[in-house]
N, C-alpha and C positions, 0 to 999 in steps of 0.2 A: 662416230654418236653423240646427237646429245644428251646431257643426264634426265634424270626422268627432274620437272616440277614438283615442288613441293607441294601442295593441294595443301589453305584450307580449311580445317576440318571447321562446320560450324555447330557452335553450345548453345545448348537448350537449356542453360544454364541458370537460376531467379538465385539474386539473394532473398534470403528471406530473415527480416528486421525481429531479430526477437525481439517479442513485448516483456519486459519487466515488470516484476511489481512481487513484494512480499515485505508486510508488514512484522509488530514483532513491536508489542506492550510492555514500561521496563522503569520501576520494578515491581514485581508483582510477585507474589500479593505490596500491593503495597498501604504507611500509614498518612500520607499527605496529599497527595499526585504520582500521576507515571504520567510519562512522556511514550509514543511514538516513533517505533528509527525505522524510517518507512522508507523503500528499495525503491524506482522507479526506474526506467531514461525518459519521463513524457515531461512537459510544463504546465497539463493541464492539474487545472484548480481539485485538489482531493475533501472528497466529502467521511465527516465524522462520522455518525450514530450513538448514539450510546442511550447503552436501553437497561432499564431494573431485572430480576428477574418474575416481575409478575406481567416483561412486556410493555413497561411505562417507557415513553420516551424520556432520553433523563437528560437529553445533547445534541444537540445538529450545529454544524458548524462545517462549513466553506471555509478551507485552507488555500492560498498556493504553495504547491511543492515547495518553493523555496523555502518558506517562514515555516515547515512542519518537525524541522529540530529544537525550533523554540518552544511548541505548544506544550502546555501543561495543561493537564486534564485534572477532574477528579476531587478539586480544594472540598467541596463542596456537598461534598454527596455521603451520605452517612456506611456508615458498616456493612459493608455487604456480598453480593459477587453481582460483577455488568456485564452485561456482551455488549463490544466494541464494534460496529461492524466499520470497517476502512473503503471507499468507495476511489474509484479516478474510474473514465473514459471505464470502458466493460468488464475492470478488474475488484474486484471486493475481495475481502479477507474481513472473514468475523475473530473476534478473538477478544477468551474469557481475562477476566481481570479481579480480582480480591481488593476490599478495603478493609484490613482489622478495625 
């Protein structure tokens, strides 16, 4: 008798690429300016829009993903509360920051 041949088992396993996108504003509250800590696995540009509490657009910038760590916001803002919307491709995070 010949040993039973090992047979290959077809696998339908597909690897899924996990889309990483996290954003954090620091320091918060801030006195002069704040920075964004964005964790992403994409190289696409990041859009940052800042609105005051009455909904007025204060700032709208497109930043290269590699430059986001050096980007500062808030120098010219008056004291108050702001909503910061950070977007990259289909990912969006809304952060609330306070300027003293």
